[in-house]
N, C-alpha and C positions, 0 to 999 in steps of 0.2 A: 438596505436594511442592515443595521448594525446590531450584532449580537451582544447581549450583556456579558460582562467579564466572567460571571459565574458559569455561563454556558460554554464560553471558550475554555475555562479551566476544567470543566467537566469533560468536554470533548478531548482535551489534551490528556487528562488523566485516564480516560477510557482507552484512548489510542495507546498510551504508554503501557497500560496494564495488558492490553491485548498483545502487543509486541512481546512483552515479557512472558506471557503465557505461551505464545507460539514458540518463542525461543526455548523455553523450558521443555515443551513437549518434543521439540526436535532433538534437544540434548538427551532427554530421557529415552528417546527411540533410537539413539545413535548405535548402541550395541546390537540391536536387532537389525538395523540397516547395514552395519559394517561386518556382520558375521559372514564369513566365507565358508561355503559348504561345497562338497564335491557334487552332490546331486542337486537338482533344481527343486527347491522347497518353496511352496507358496508362502508369501509373506503373511505375517500375523495380521488378522483382521483389525486388531486394536491399533497397530502401527499405521495401517492404511487409513483407518478412520481419523486418527489425529493428524496424519499428514494431509489428508484432503481438507480437513477443517482448517489447518494452518494455511494451506494454499488459498482457500476461499477467503479467510480473514485478511491475508496479505493483499489480495486483489481488491476485495471489497472496501477495506479501510483506505487503501491508496486512492481508489476512485472517489470515496467520500471526501478525503482531504483535497484531492484535485478539484472536485466540484466546488468546494468552499473557496479554495484559492483562486480559481477562475472567476467566481462570482465577485470576490473582493477586488482582484486585479482588473477585471473587465469593467467594473463600475468606475474605478479610478481612471482607467484608460479612456472610457467614453467622455469623462469630464475633461481630461487633458486634451483629447482630440477636438472637443467643442471649442476650446480656446486656441489651440495651435494645431491645425491640421497637418503641418509638416512633421509631426512626431509619429506618424503612422508606423514607420518601420521599427522604431524603438518600442512602441506599444505592442506591436505584434510579437516581438521577441519576448517581452515580459509575459504575455498571455501564454505563449508557447512554453516558457519555462515552468509556469504554473501547471500546465497540462502534462508536462514531463513526469510529474509525481505519479500519475496513473500508470505510465509506461514502466516506471521503476517497480511499482507494485506487481504489475503483470510479469515482469522478468523474474522477480523473486518467487512468485507462485509457480512459474514454469520450472525454475531451478528446484523447488521443493518437490514438484511432481516428478521430475527426472530422477531425483534422489530416491523416490519410492520404488522406482523400477517400472 
């Protein structure tokens, strides 16, 4: 199934906007996260809320992108394997690279959650 160009453009725009918003929220929350105090002070609920939302968006959009990439690469891989079965190793690497996108999103969300404390 091939998506129309307008859907791909909309998905890319939505992903870029989400990354920009997540980056802005982390930058805006930086003074609250970087503040050093002598006593243990519970973090601001707004900082936690935006941090959790950023972590969820990072993991969710990465999984969405990885699913789309695996669908496209997997379709092409099956077509290539039907014609040349000896390409199995190369095709497996390409599908694995597409799946790595989700792992990167998970790592970013873990880093965000670690930063929240």
